[in-house]
VODO-913892 format. One record per residue: x, y, z of N, C-alpha, C, CB in turn; chain; residue in three letters. Coordinates in steps of 0.02 Angstrom, whole numbers, plus 50000, padded with zeros to 5 digits. Glycine has a CB too. Example, Ala and Ser with C-alpha at 12.3 -4.5 7.8 and 13.67 -1.06 7.14 Angstrom:
// VODO-913892
PT   n.xx   n.yy   n.zz  ca.xx  ca.yy  ca.zz   c.xx   c.yy   c.zz  cb.xx  cb.yy  cb.zz  chain  res
PT  50660  49716  50390  50615  49775  50390  50660  49835  50390  50565  49776  50452      A  ALA
PT  50642  49888  50354  50684  49947  50357  50645  50002  50394  50704  49970  50286      A  SER
***
This chain:
// VODO-913892
PT   n.xx   n.yy   n.zz  ca.xx  ca.yy  ca.zz   c.xx   c.yy   c.zz  cb.xx  cb.yy  cb.zz  chain  res
PT  50042  49941  50000  50000  50000  50000  50044  50062  50000  49952  50000  50061      A  UNK
PT  50027  50110  49958  50067  50172  49952  50059  50215  50014  50047  50211  49889      A  UNK
PT  50113  50250  50033  50111  50293  50092  50080  50361  50077  50180  50303  50119      A  UNK
PT  50074  50379  50014  50046  50444  49996  50005  50436  49932  50102  50497  49986      A  UNK
PT  49978  50490  49907  49934  50486  49849  49970  50496  49783  49879  50537  49856      A  UNK
PT  50036  50494  49783  50074  50504  49721  50078  50439  49683  50144  50531  49735      A  UNK
PT  50069  50446  49619  50071  50388  49575  50143  50364  49568  50041  50404  49506      A  UNK
PT  50153  50300  49573  50220  50272  49565  50235  50267  49491  50226  50202  49600      A  UNK
PT  50293  50291  49472  50313  50291  49402  50367  50239  49392  50338  50362  49379      A  UNK
PT  50353  50193  49350  50402  50141  49334  50448  50167  49280  50366  50075  49312      A  UNK
PT  50508  50140  49279  50554  50158  49226  50616  50192  49252  50519  50204  49176      A  UNK
PT  50642  50236  49212  50706  50269  49225  50703  50317  49285  50729  50306  49164      A  UNK
PT  50755  50316  49325  50760  50361  49382  50769  50433  49356  50819  50341  49429      A  UNK
PT  50740  50481  49393  50746  50551  49373  50783  50588  49428  50676  50583  49361      A  UNK
PT  50818  50642  49410  50855  50681  49460  50808  50713  49510  50898  50735  49426      A  UNK
PT  50831  50718  49572  50791  50747  49625  50771  50819  49610  50829  50744  49691      A  UNK
PT  50817  50857  49578  50801  50927  49563  50742  50933  49515  50862  50961  49533      A  UNK
PT  50727  50881  49479  50669  50880  49435  50605  50865  49474  50678  50828  49379      A  UNK
PT  50611  50823  49525  50553  50800  49563  50532  50846  49619  50567  50732  49590      A  UNK
PT  50579  50881  49651  50564  50922  49709  50513  50978  49696  50626  50952  49736      A  UNK
PT  50519  51016  49641  50469  51068  49630  50397  51041  49627  50485  51106  49565      A  UNK
PT  50387  50985  49593  50320  50956  49588  50296  50932  49657  50319  50897  49539      A  UNK
PT  50341  50903  49696  50323  50880  49763  50305  50940  49808  50381  50840  49793      A  UNK
PT  50343  50994  49804  50329  51054  49844  50261  51083  49825  50385  51107  49834      A  UNK
PT  50247  51088  49761  50182  51114  49738  50125  51070  49762  50181  51120  49662      A  UNK
PT  50135  51005  49758  50081  50959  49778  50065  50966  49853  50102  50887  49763      A  UNK
PT  50113  50986  49893  50102  50995  49965  50090  51068  49983  50161  50968  50004      A  UNK
PT  50082  51111  49933  50067  51181  49946  50126  51221  49973  50011  51186  49994      A  UNK
PT  50187  51200  49959  50246  51234  49985  50282  51276  49933  50293  51184  50014      A  UNK
PT  50258  51276  49872  50293  51311  49818  50305  51385  49832  50255  51304  49755      A  UNK
PT  50254  51420  49853  50260  51492  49864  50303  51507  49925  50190  51523  49874      A  UNK
PT  50297  51468  49978  50339  51478  50037  50412  51466  50021  50316  51431  50095      A  UNK
PT  50426  51413  49983  50495  51400  49963  50522  51456  49919  50500  51332  49925      A  UNK
PT  50481  51483  49877  50501  51539  49835  50517  51600  49877  50445  51556  49784      A  UNK
PT  50478  51612  49929  50491  51668  49974  50555  51656  50014  50432  51679  50022      A  UNK
PT  50568  51595  50035  50630  51580  50071  50691  51590  50027  50628  51509  50098      A  UNK
PT  50683  51581  49963  50739  51590  49917  50766  51661  49920  50719  51573  49846      A  UNK
PT  50725  51710  49940  50748  51779  49945  50807  51782  49994  50691  51827  49969      A  UNK
PT  50802  51749  50051  50856  51748  50100  50913  51703  50076  50831  51726  50169      A  UNK
PT  50896  51643  50056  50946  51593  50038  50989  51616  49979  50913  51527  50021      A  UNK
PT  50959  51648  49930  50994  51668  49869  51009  51743  49866  50954  51647  49807      A  UNK
PT  51002  51778  49922  51010  51851  49923  51074  51874  49889  51009  51876  49995      A  UNK
PT  51129  51841  49904  51194  51860  49876  51193  51858  49799  51249  51812  49902      A  UNK
PT  51160  51808  49771  51157  51801  49698  51105  51847  49668  51143  51729  49679      A  UNK
PT  51051  51861  49704  50997  51902  49678  51018  51975  49671  50936  51897  49722      A  UNK
PT  51053  52002  49721  51071  52073  49721  51144  52086  49706  51053  52104  49787      A  UNK
PT  51185  52035  49706  51257  52043  49693  51296  52050  49758  51269  52104  49649      A  UNK
PT  51361  52035  49755  51402  52034  49816  51410  52102  49850  51469  52007  49799      A  UNK
PT  51411  52156  49811  51421  52222  49841  51362  52242  49885  51432  52275  49786      A  UNK
PT  51302  52236  49858  51242  52253  49897  51231  52203  49952  51180  52257  49851      A  UNK
PT  51242  52139  49939  51231  52087  49990  51276  52097  50051  51243  52018  49960      A  UNK
PT  51335  52126  50041  51382  52136  50096  51355  52188  50147  51449  52159  50069      A  UNK
PT  51312  52233  50125  51288  52287  50169  51213  52285  50182  51306  52355  50139      A  UNK
PT  51180  52230  50161  51108  52224  50171  51090  52153  50191  51070  52244  50107      A  UNK
PT  51028  52145  50216  51002  52078  50230  50926  52082  50229  51028  52051  50299      A  UNK
PT  50893  52038  50191  50820  52037  50191  50795  52008  50257  50791  51997  50131      A  UNK
PT  50743  52038  50286  50719  52010  50349  50644  52006  50354  50745  52050  50406      A  UNK
PT  50609  52016  50299  50537  52007  50300  50506  52019  50232  50505  52054  50351      A  UNK
PT  50451  51984  50218  50415  51993  50155  50342  51986  50171  50439  51942  50100      A  UNK
PT  50304  52040  50162  50233  52038  50178  50195  52076  50123  50219  52069  50247      A  UNK
PT  50150  52040  50090  50109  52068  50037  50151  52104  49983  50059  52117  50066      A  UNK
PT  50206  52073  49965  50248  52100  49911  50299  52152  49933  50206  52129  49860      A  UNK
PT  50296  52173  49996  50343  52223  50021  50400  52187  50056  50308  52275  50069      A  UNK
PT  50461  52193  50028  50519  52160  50057  50553  52209  50104  50568  52137  50001      A  UNK
PT  50560  52189  50167  50594  52229  50217  50668  52210  50216  50563  52218  50289      A  UNK
PT  50711  52261  50210  50783  52249  50203  50821  52291  50253  50806  52265  50131      A  UNK
PT  50863  52259  50293  50907  52293  50340  50966  52320  50299  50931  52245  50398      A  UNK
PT  50985  52383  50313  51041  52415  50278  51092  52437  50330  51016  52476  50236      A  UNK
PT  51156  52428  50315  51211  52440  50362  51222  52513  50378  51273  52411  50334      A  UNK
PT  51215  52558  50329  51233  52628  50341  51188  52676  50303  51307  52640  50323      A  UNK
PT  51190  52738  50324  51150  52790  50292  51169  52801  50219  51156  52855  50331      A  UNK
PT  51234  52805  50202  51251  52813  50131  51224  52756  50088  51326  52817  50123      A  UNK
PT  51226  52695  50114  51199  52639  50075  51123  52643  50071  51219  52572  50107      A  UNK
PT  51091  52669  50123  51018  52678  50121  51000  52725  50064  50992  52706  50189      A  UNK
PT  51037  52781  50058  51025  52829  50004  51037  52798  49935  51069  52892  50013      A  UNK
PT  51091  52761  49930  51109  52729  49867  51055  52679  49845  51177  52693  49872      A  UNK
PT  51031  52639  49893  50980  52589  49877  50913  52621  49861  50972  52541  49935      A  UNK
PT  50898  52677  49892  50836  52712  49873  50839  52733  49800  50825  52774  49918      A  UNK
PT  50897  52756  49778  50904  52776  49708  50902  52715  49661  50971  52813  49698      A  UNK
PT  50923  52657  49686  50926  52596  49645  50866  52551  49655  50989  52558  49660      A  UNK
PT  50816  52573  49692  50760  52531  49713  50728  52492  49655  50707  52573  49746      A  UNK
PT  50712  52525  49601  50679  52492  49544  50723  52437  49515  50661  52543  49489      A  UNK
PT  50788  52450  49510  50834  52400  49482  50841  52340  49529  50902  52432  49469      A  UNK
PT  50845  52353  49594  50852  52298  49643  50789  52254  49641  50863  52326  49715      A  UNK
PT  50731  52285  49640  50668  52246  49636  50666  52205  49572  50607  52293  49639      A  UNK
PT  50686  52235  49516  50687  52198  49452  50735  52139  49455  50706  52246  49394      A  UNK
PT  50794  52149  49484  50843  52095  49489  50817  52038  49532  50909  52121  49519      A  UNK
PT  50785  52055  49588  50758  52003  49633  50704  51963  49597  50729  52034  49698      A  UNK
PT  50657  51998  49566  50603  51963  49531  50627  51923  49472  50551  52014  49507      A  UNK
PT  50678  51948  49436  50705  51911  49380  50738  51846  49406  50758  51954  49341      A  UNK
PT  50773  51850  49462  50806  51791  49491  50758  51740  49518  50853  51812  49545      A  UNK
PT  50700  51762  49542  50651  51716  49571  50600  51691  49520  50614  51750  49628      A  UNK
PT  50596  51722  49462  50550  51700  49410  50480  51727  49420  50547  51625  49409      A  UNK
PT  50437  51712  49371  50368  51737  49372  50324  51694  49418  50338  51738  49301      A  UNK
PT  50272  51722  49445  50252  51792  49444  50297  51833  49491  50177  51799  49465      A  UNK
PT  50301  51899  49480  50344  51941  49523  50325  51933  49597  50339  52014  49503      A  UNK
PT  50374  51926  49639  50363  51915  49711  50367  51981  49750  50413  51864  49738      A  UNK
PT  50413  52025  49730  50425  52087  49767  50399  52146  49727  50501  52096  49781      A  UNK
PT  50357  52187  49759  50330  52247  49726  50360  52311  49754  50254  52249  49733      A  UNK
PT  50389  52307  49815  50418  52367  49846  50471  52346  49897  50363  52410  49880      A  UNK
PT  50517  52392  49911  50568  52380  49962  50556  52429  50020  50640  52389  49934      A  UNK
PT  50562  52404  50080  50560  52447  50140  50629  52440  50172  50501  52427  50190      A  UNK
PT  50669  52494  50168  50737  52493  50193  50738  52519  50265  50784  52535  50148      A  UNK
PT  50778  52489  50308  50781  52511  50378  50848  52494  50409  50724  52479  50419      A  UNK
PT  50864  52530  50464  50923  52515  50504  50901  52471  50562  50957  52580  50531      A  UNK
PT  50948  52433  50590  50933  52395  50651  50880  52342  50640  50911  52441  50705      A  UNK
PT  50856  52313  50695  50808  52259  50690  50738  52277  50710  50831  52203  50732      A  UNK
PT  50725  52340  50727  50658  52359  50750  50611  52368  50691  50661  52424  50792      A  UNK
PT  50564  52321  50684  50514  52327  50632  50455  52282  50651  50543  52307  50563      A  UNK
PT  50398  52295  50620  50338  52256  50634  50340  52194  50589  50273  52298  50622      A  UNK
PT  50329  52136  50619  50330  52074  50581  50260  52045  50582  50381  52023  50610      A  UNK
PT  50233  52030  50524  50166  52001  50519  50170  51926  50537  50137  52010  50447      A  UNK
PT  50117  51900  50562  50114  51829  50583  50123  51783  50523  50048  51814  50619      A  UNK
PT  50102  51805  50463  50106  51762  50404  50165  51780  50359  50041  51767  50365      A  UNK
PT  50221  51800  50389  50281  51819  50352  50333  51764  50355  50310  51886  50379      A  UNK
PT  50335  51718  50306  50382  51662  50310  50455  51684  50305  50366  51613  50255      A  UNK
PT  50469  51739  50271  50538  51763  50265  50563  51786  50333  50543  51821  50213      A  UNK
PT  50522  51824  50370  50542  51847  50437  50550  51787  50484  50490  51895  50466      A  UNK
PT  50507  51738  50478  50512  51678  50520  50577  51640  50506  50451  51632  50508      A  UNK
PT  50595  51633  50442  50658  51600  50425  50717  51640  50451  50663  51590  50349      A  UNK
PT  50716  51707  50445  50771  51749  50468  50779  51742  50544  50758  51824  50449      A  UNK
PT  50723  51742  50582  50727  51734  50655  50757  51666  50672  50657  51741  50687      A  UNK
PT  50736  51614  50637  50762  51547  50649  50837  51544  50634  50725  51495  50606      A  UNK
PT  50859  51575  50580  50930  51575  50562  50970  51614  50613  50940  51605  50492      A  UNK
PT  50945  51671  50637  50981  51711  50687  50988  51675  50753  50946  51777  50697      A  UNK
PT  50937  51637  50773  50942  51599  50835  50997  51547  50831  50875  51564  50851      A  UNK
PT  51006  51519  50774  51056  51467  50765  51127  51495  50761  51041  51426  50703      A  UNK
PT  51136  51557  50741  51203  51585  50729  51235  51616  50790  51199  51635  50675      A  UNK
PT  51196  51634  50840  51225  51672  50896  51276  51631  50935  51169  51695  50943      A  UNK
PT  51339  51651  50933  51388  51616  50974  51384  51639  51047  51460  51628  50946      A  UNK
PT  51408  51597  51090  51409  51615  51161  51457  51673  51171  51430  51554  51205      A  UNK
PT  51441  51720  51215  51486  51777  51226  51553  51753  51255  51454  51828  51274      A  UNK
PT  51606  51785  51235  51672  51767  51259  51682  51794  51330  51726  51794  51212      A  UNK
PT  51715  51756  51372  51727  51781  51440  51781  51836  51438  51749  51724  51487      A  UNK
PT  51781  51878  51488  51832  51931  51493  51900  51898  51502  51816  51980  51552      A  UNK
PT  51950  51928  51470  52019  51904  51477  52060  51960  51508  52049  51880  51408      A  UNK
PT  52065  51961  51574  52100  52017  51607  52174  52020  51587  52095  52010  51683      A  UNK
PT  52200  52081  51586  52271  52091  51570  52314  52069  51628  52285  52165  51553      A  UNK
PT  52372  52042  51612  52421  52024  51663  52452  52087  51693  52476  51977  51634      A  UNK
PT  52493  52079  51744  52522  52137  51779  52563  52183  51734  52565  52114  51836      A  UNK
PT  52605  52155  51691  52645  52197  51646  52602  52234  51595  52698  52154  51610      A  UNK
PT  52555  52198  51568  52510  52228  51519  52466  52281  51552  52465  52174  51485      A  UNK
PT  52444  52270  51614  52404  52319  51651  52444  52383  51662  52380  52289  51719      A  UNK
PT  52509  52376  51676  52552  52435  51684  52556  52475  51619  52622  52414  51706      A  UNK
PT  52565  52439  51564  52569  52472  51499  52503  52508  51483  52585  52420  51443      A  UNK
PT  52447  52476  51497  52382  52507  51485  52374  52569  51528  52325  52456  51500      A  UNK
PT  52396  52566  51591  52391  52624  51636  52433  52682  51609  52415  52605  51708      A  UNK
PT  52493  52668  51583  52535  52721  51554  52501  52752  51493  52604  52693  51534      A  UNK
PT  52473  52710  51450  52440  52735  51389  52378  52776  51408  52421  52677  51343      A  UNK
PT  52339  52752  51456  52279  52788  51476  52297  52852  51512  52236  52744  51522      A  UNK
PT  52357  52855  51542  52379  52915  51577  52384  52976  51532  52445  52903  51609      A  UNK
PT  52387  52966  51468  52391  53022  51420  52324  53058  51412  52415  52997  51353      A  UNK
PT  52269  53027  51434  52203  53057  51428  52194  53108  51483  52147  53002  51431      A  UNK
PT  52175  53168  51465  52170  53223  51513  52110  53216  51560  52166  53289  51477      A  UNK
PT  52053  53196  51535  51992  53191  51576  51998  53132  51624  51930  53183  51530      A  UNK
PT  51992  53146  51689  52000  53095  51741  51950  53038  51734  51994  53126  51810      A  UNK
PT  51887  53056  51724  51834  53005  51719  51844  52961  51658  51765  53038  51717      A  UNK
PT  51858  52992  51602  51869  52954  51540  51931  52910  51546  51876  53002  51480      A  UNK
PT  51985  52937  51575  52047  52898  51584  52033  52836  51626  52102  52941  51617      A  UNK
PT  51994  52844  51680  51978  52788  51724  51938  52735  51687  51939  52813  51785      A  UNK
PT  51889  52756  51648  51847  52709  51611  51888  52671  51560  51789  52745  51575      A  UNK
PT  51930  52707  51522  51972  52674  51471  52018  52623  51504  52014  52727  51432      A  UNK
PT  52049  52642  51559  52095  52597  51593  52058  52535  51619  52129  52633  51651      A  UNK
PT  51999  52544  51648  51962  52486  51675  51941  52438  51620  51900  52511  51712      A  UNK
PT  51915  52466  51565  51892  52423  51511  51950  52387  51478  51853  52464  51458      A  UNK
PT  52003  52423  51463  52060  52391  51430  52093  52339  51475  52111  52444  51409      A  UNK
PT  52097  52353  51540  52128  52305  51586  52084  52242  51592  52139  52337  51656      A  UNK
PT  52019  52253  51595  51973  52195  51602  51975  52151  51540  51902  52219  51615      A  UNK
PT  51978  52180  51481  51974  52142  51419  52042  52133  51385  51926  52174  51372      A  UNK
PT  52096  52158  51414  52163  52154  51387  52166  52177  51314  52189  52082  51392      A  UNK
PT  52142  52239  51303  52143  52267  51235  52171  52336  51236  52074  52267  51205      A  UNK
***
């Protein structure tokens, strides 16, 4: 007895890359997988220069939310918005998936409950966070050197802070 409702095809074996799209569509995953490709293929969709300073973090009703590293890049991407959208849609195929870009700094943004791209980004970020490194205090000789270097700072409060931080982290 078959485990699913797919017809068994006798004959020559076919490559998995041929079979997966049909299987995804049959289970209603085609559109979600297409949306996930925005994150997975971001580097290829927008090119290495833009990918280095941006990251997609949400897609809701055709509006792609993109984190941008700096203000100059934000301005540049605003000017290139139409071209970036065209490149993304060309890379993902028809029908067009992205109709607009929402550029932002930092991670503060509203995420819709039905946003599979944001969900994938959150899942990926949870997996990537390394444990924080413990403090590595400076040894006595290094602490002396740090104290001499910090002694050049005129402001007492600032000098004290610099010395404490550098001694605690040996930097």
